[in-house]
N, C-alpha and C positions, 0 to 999 in steps of 0.2 A: 458470715461472723462480720461483727463490726470491728474494724482493725484499729479504731481510734478511741476506743472505750477508756484506755489509760489516759488519754489526753483529756477526754470529758470529765473523768472522775477527778484528775488532778486539778482541773480547773474549778470544778464545783467544791472540792474539799478545801480549796485555797480561799474561798470567799467567806465573809461574815454572815451574809444572808443565809447561807445553806447549813451553817453551823448546828443548829437545833434539828435539823432534818436528817443527820446521819443515821440514827437508828432505823429510819424508814426503809433504808437500803441495806440494813444488816450490819452497819458498822457501829457497834456499841464498844465506846472506850471511856476511860475516866478523863477527868478534866485536864491533867497534865499531858496525857497521851493525845488527847484532842488537840491541845495547843501546839505540841510538838509536831503532829502530823500536818496541822494546818500551815504552819511555818515551812515545813519542808516541802509541801505541796506548792507554796508561793514560789520557792526556789526552782523547783521542777518547771513550773509554768514560765518563769523568767529565762530559764535556759531553753526551754522548747521554743519560746518566742524569738529568742535571740535578737536579731535585727529586724525582725518582721513587725509591721505595725498592726496587723490583723492576722487572725488565726490561719486564715485561708492561704497566707503566704509563707507558712512556716514550712520546714522540710518534712515530707511524708515518706522519707526513706525508711526501709526496714530497719535499718541500724539505729535511727533516731527514735523511732516508735518502740523498738525492744529496749532502748536505754530508759525512755520514760516509764515503761512498764516495770522495768527492773528497780528504778529509782523509787516508784511508788510503793513497791512491795518492800523494799529496803527501809523506807521511812517508817512504815507500820512496824517492822521488826525493830528498828532502832528505838522506837517510842516505848517498847515493852507491851505492845498489844498482846491480848490473849491469842493462843493458837487457833482456835475456832474463828475468830475475826479475820486473822491472816489467811487461813484457809478459804473462807468466804470471799475474801478480796481476790484470791488466786482464781477461785471457781468463776467469779464475776468476769475477771479479766480473760479467762480461758474460753467462757462460752459467748463473751461479746455482748452481754446484756446487763444492764444495770437492774432491770426488773423484768419478770416474766409472767406477770398477771394478764389475764384477759381483761376486756373492758368492763364486764359485769363485775368481777371480783375487785378490779381497781376502784370501781364506783362504791362498792360495798365497804372496802377498806377506808377509802376517803371519808365516807360517811361516819364510819365508827370512830375514825381518828378524830373527826370533828367534834363527835359527841364526847369522846374522852377528854379532849381539851377544854370543851366548855364546862364539863363536870368538875375537871380538876382546878379550874380558875375560880368557880363558885362554891367549891367545897362540898358539892353534892355527891351523892353516891351514883356511880354510873350503873344504869340498867339498860341492857340491850333491847332496842326496838323489835318487836315481835315480826315486824316486816322482814327482817333479815332471815328469819327462820322460813318464811315463805319463799323467799328467793333460793335458799340454799338449805335443804331439810337437814344436812349433815352439821349445820351450825347448832351449837348447844346453848339454849336460852336459860 
């Protein structure tokens, strides 16, 4: 189990560049919840970093890690995030993994996401490439 997943999530969720990628890890919230959580995560990171200038110099004590995890869950609850999102967050923290896809599935999801983004920007209707069906017969085309 990865014992610093709460640290990693807090840092990711505090950034602007990751803002649009939250749904990719199962964290679907509305705009005001999004902002509330992002600001709370920035505070979590500030507290975690304390006087350290680099992450590897922070305290990795069980108490600090537990507080970071508790604070992360609390900020989702305080934002009013839906129960399934909070349960997904707890499950992610509990199993120590942000994602659990094998490399083939990850590649397929990345390609599909890319196609969806391109289609949404151009106003085209998304049509799944039949090559996905060849990779995984369970995919509905």
